[in-house]
C-alpha positions as CSV (number, residue, x, y, z in Angstrom):
1,M,-63.9,-52.7,45.9
2,Q,-60.6,-54.8,45.6
3,T,-61.3,-54.6,42.0
4,N,-61.5,-51.2,41.9
5,G,-58.4,-50.9,43.9
6,R,-56.2,-53.1,41.4
7,G,-57.5,-50.8,39.0
8,L,-56.5,-47.6,40.4
9,V,-52.9,-49.1,41.4
10,W,-52.8,-50.2,37.2
11,A,-53.7,-46.7,36.2
12,A,-51.0,-45.1,38.2
13,A,-48.4,-47.5,37.5
14,V,-49.0,-47.0,33.8
15,M,-49.2,-42.7,34.2
16,A,-45.7,-43.3,36.0
17,L,-44.0,-45.3,33.2
18,G,-45.7,-42.7,30.7
19,A,-44.2,-39.7,32.7
20,A,-40.5,-41.8,32.8
21,G,-40.6,-42.6,29.2
22,G,-41.5,-38.7,28.7
23,L,-38.5,-37.6,30.7
24,V,-36.3,-40.1,28.8
25,A,-37.6,-38.5,25.8
26,S,-37.0,-35.0,26.8
27,T,-33.4,-35.6,28.3
28,A,-32.7,-37.3,24.3
29,V,-33.7,-34.2,23.0
30,A,-32.3,-31.9,25.3
31,S,-28.7,-33.8,24.5
32,R,-29.1,-33.6,21.2
33,A,-29.5,-30.0,21.4
34,F,-26.8,-29.3,23.6
35,L,-24.2,-31.3,21.3
36,S,-25.3,-29.7,18.1
37,K,-24.9,-26.2,19.9
38,Y,-21.7,-27.4,21.4
39,E,-20.2,-29.1,18.0
40,M,-21.3,-25.7,15.8
41,P,-18.5,-23.7,17.3
42,M,-15.9,-26.4,17.1
43,R,-16.8,-26.7,13.2
44,Q,-16.5,-22.8,13.1
45,E,-13.0,-23.0,14.8
46,Q,-11.7,-25.7,12.3
47,S,-9.3,-23.8,10.6
48,L,-5.6,-23.5,9.4
49,Q,-3.3,-20.5,8.9
50,V,-0.4,-20.8,6.2
51,T,2.1,-18.0,4.9
52,G,3.2,-18.1,1.6
53,S,6.1,-16.3,-0.3
54,A,7.9,-15.3,-3.4
55,R,10.8,-13.9,-4.4
56,K,12.3,-12.4,-7.7
57,R,15.4,-11.0,-8.6
58,I,14.8,-7.4,-10.7
59,R,16.9,-5.1,-12.3
60,S,17.0,-1.3,-11.8
61,D,15.4,0.9,-14.6
62,L,16.4,4.2,-13.3
63,A,19.2,6.0,-11.8
64,V,19.5,9.1,-9.9
65,W,22.7,10.8,-9.0
66,K,23.5,14.0,-7.3
67,I,26.8,16.2,-7.4
68,G,27.3,18.8,-5.3
69,V,29.5,22.0,-6.1
70,R,30.9,24.9,-3.9
71,G,32.5,28.3,-4.5
72,H,34.1,30.3,-2.0
73,G,35.4,34.0,-1.9
74,A,36.1,37.1,0.1
75,T,33.0,38.7,-1.8
76,L,29.9,37.5,-3.4
77,A,31.5,38.0,-6.9
78,E,34.5,36.3,-6.2
79,A,32.1,33.0,-4.5
80,Y,29.8,33.5,-7.8
81,A,33.0,33.3,-9.9
82,A,34.8,30.2,-8.2
83,L,30.8,28.3,-8.1
84,K,30.5,29.3,-11.9
85,K,34.1,27.8,-12.7
86,G,33.1,24.6,-10.9
87,S,29.8,24.2,-12.7
88,D,31.0,24.7,-16.2
89,R,33.6,21.8,-15.7
90,I,30.9,19.7,-14.0
91,D,28.9,20.6,-17.6
92,E,31.9,19.6,-19.4
93,F,32.3,16.2,-17.4
94,L,28.9,15.4,-18.0
95,N,29.0,16.1,-21.6
96,A,32.0,14.3,-22.0
97,H,30.0,11.1,-20.4
98,K,27.4,11.4,-23.0
99,F,24.5,12.9,-20.8
100,Q,22.2,14.3,-22.6
101,P,20.8,17.9,-21.5
102,G,17.7,16.6,-20.1
103,E,19.2,14.1,-18.1
104,F,20.9,16.5,-15.7
105,A,19.7,19.8,-14.1
106,A,21.4,22.3,-11.8
107,G,19.6,23.7,-8.5
108,A,19.2,26.8,-7.3
109,I,22.2,28.4,-5.5
110,S,22.6,28.3,-1.6
111,T,24.2,31.3,-0.2
112,E,26.2,30.9,3.4
113,T,27.6,34.0,5.0
114,H,30.8,33.5,7.2
115,Y,31.4,36.0,10.0
116,K,34.9,36.5,11.6
117,Y,35.3,35.7,15.3
118,E,37.2,37.3,17.7
119,T,38.3,36.1,21.3
120,L,37.2,37.8,24.1
121,G,38.6,37.8,28.0
122,W,41.7,35.9,29.4
123,P,42.7,32.5,30.2
124,P,41.0,30.1,31.4
125,H,37.6,32.4,30.8
126,Q,38.2,33.1,27.2
127,E,35.4,33.0,24.6
128,R,35.2,33.2,20.8
129,V,32.2,35.3,19.8
130,K,31.1,35.8,16.5
131,T,31.3,39.6,15.1
132,N,29.1,41.4,12.1
133,V,32.4,41.6,10.1
134,I,32.2,39.1,7.1
135,E,35.0,37.2,6.6
136,A,33.8,35.0,3.3
137,Y,31.0,33.9,1.1
138,A,30.1,30.1,0.2
139,L,27.7,29.5,-2.9
140,S,26.8,26.0,-3.5
141,R,24.2,24.2,-5.9
142,T,23.5,20.7,-6.5
143,Y,23.2,18.8,-9.5
144,T,20.8,15.7,-10.0
145,V,21.6,13.5,-12.9
146,T,18.4,11.3,-13.7
147,T,18.6,8.4,-16.5
148,G,17.6,5.1,-17.5
149,R,21.4,4.1,-18.3
150,V,21.8,2.4,-15.1
151,D,25.0,1.1,-15.8
152,E,26.5,4.4,-17.3
153,I,26.5,6.2,-14.3
154,V,28.5,4.2,-11.9
155,K,31.9,4.9,-13.5
156,P,31.5,8.7,-14.1
157,A,30.3,8.7,-10.5
158,A,33.3,7.4,-9.2
159,A,35.6,9.6,-11.5
160,I,34.0,13.1,-11.1
161,T,35.9,14.0,-7.9
162,E,39.0,14.2,-9.8
163,L,38.0,17.5,-10.6
164,I,39.2,18.4,-7.2
165,K,42.9,18.4,-8.6
166,D,41.8,21.4,-10.5
167,G,40.5,23.3,-7.6
168,I,37.2,22.5,-8.3
169,Q,34.9,22.1,-4.7
170,V,33.1,18.9,-6.1
171,E,31.1,16.3,-3.8
172,S,29.9,13.0,-5.8
173,Y,27.0,11.4,-3.6
174,P,26.4,7.5,-4.3
175,P,23.6,7.2,-7.1
176,D,20.4,5.7,-6.1
177,F,18.9,3.0,-8.0
178,Y,15.3,2.4,-8.7
179,Y,12.5,0.3,-9.9
180,T,9.4,1.7,-11.8
181,K,7.0,-0.7,-12.0
182,I,6.8,-1.6,-8.4
183,A,2.5,-1.3,-9.0
184,E,2.7,-4.0,-11.4
185,L,5.4,-6.1,-9.7
186,K,3.5,-6.0,-6.6
187,V,0.3,-7.5,-8.2
188,E,2.3,-10.1,-9.5
189,M,4.2,-10.8,-6.2
190,L,1.6,-11.1,-4.2
191,G,-0.5,-13.2,-6.5
192,E,3.0,-15.9,-6.7
193,A,3.2,-16.2,-2.4
194,S,-0.8,-16.7,-2.6
195,K,-0.3,-19.5,-5.0
196,D,2.8,-20.5,-2.9
197,A,0.5,-20.3,0.6
198,R,-2.3,-22.2,-1.1
199,S,0.3,-25.1,-2.1
200,R,1.3,-25.4,1.5
201,A,-1.9,-25.6,2.7
202,D,-3.1,-28.3,0.1
203,Q,0.1,-30.1,1.5
204,I,-0.9,-30.0,5.2
205,V,-4.6,-30.7,4.7
206,S,-3.9,-33.8,2.3
207,N,-1.7,-35.3,5.0
208,A,-4.0,-34.6,7.7
209,G,-7.4,-36.3,6.1
210,C,-9.4,-33.0,6.3
211,A,-10.2,-30.5,2.9
212,I,-10.1,-26.9,2.3
213,V,-13.8,-25.4,2.0
214,E,-12.9,-21.6,2.1
215,V,-10.8,-18.8,2.5
216,R,-11.7,-16.7,5.3
217,K,-9.1,-13.8,5.5
218,A,-5.7,-12.6,3.4
219,R,-3.4,-10.9,4.9
220,M,-1.0,-9.2,2.4
221,G,2.5,-8.2,4.0
222,V,4.6,-5.0,2.3
223,L,7.2,-5.8,-0.1
224,Q,10.6,-6.3,1.0
225,I,13.2,-5.0,-1.7
226,T,16.7,-5.9,-0.8
227,Q,20.1,-6.0,-1.9
228,P,20.7,-9.4,-3.6
229,N,20.6,-12.8,-0.9
230,S,19.8,-10.1,1.6
231,T,17.3,-11.7,4.6
232,D,16.6,-8.1,6.1
233,V,13.1,-7.4,6.5
234,S,10.9,-4.5,8.1
235,D,7.6,-4.2,9.3
236,S,7.0,-0.7,6.9
237,G,9.0,-2.7,4.2
238,I,12.5,-2.2,2.9
239,Y,13.5,-0.1,-0.6
240,D,16.9,-0.6,-0.8
241,T,18.8,1.8,-4.0
242,T,22.0,1.0,-3.1
243,T,22.3,-1.4,-6.0
244,I,21.5,-1.9,-9.7
245,E,20.0,-5.9,-9.3
246,K,17.7,-6.3,-6.4
247,D,15.5,-9.2,-4.8
248,V,11.7,-8.4,-4.1
249,T,10.1,-10.6,-1.9
250,A,6.2,-10.5,-1.0
251,V,4.6,-12.6,1.8
252,V,0.9,-13.3,2.2
253,G,-0.9,-15.0,4.9
254,L,-4.0,-17.3,4.8
255,T,-6.8,-18.4,7.0
256,L,-8.6,-21.2,5.8
257,G,-11.8,-23.1,7.0
258,L,-11.4,-27.0,6.9
259,R,-13.7,-29.9,6.8
């Protein structure tokens, strides 16, 4: 009976050790599973955000210049005669400055009717009231000059108001200067900005002792077309038309996966 008792005790001890060993093994497996689950998002979160930019000086290849001319008269006929005189002088002016007929055109004539006013009442309650009596007419039209000779439009734009001394009611608006190859330029500039962003990223990761494994996201900003050496920016983009030469700036943001 004693022998059998010792045997039972030994068997119980072996079973207890086996259970403990199984618990240790299960705990180890669970720990490894927990670590793997924890490390996965850590690896996914290892990323780098970097911004690159590129700037280029361009020269406008198209100019648009608007000229306003008006004619006044007590009758429509008189107003039209004054407008025609002004229009003829503008035609002569543009021809004298070597603009071709295909480079400028006159817009439709607009008509304004001015009515007489009379004062009603007595001070301090007087009031000016428009009557039905026509006092004068004003006719106006706008010339638009469009040319690729951007340098040759600046001087005439400043000189045409000299016609005022001859009784011509003329107004010269500042020319607008454009670059017509913006679509092609945008592709080029965004490519250069992307190269700059990647170059910055390579320098950062080489110093940090890691490596780039993928590009996760690329964000392309709008072009900023500004006056030379300007630092102006806008979320919707800038397109300055006041200068012949312009600076074009492109920005690209990259999110890179790291190892």
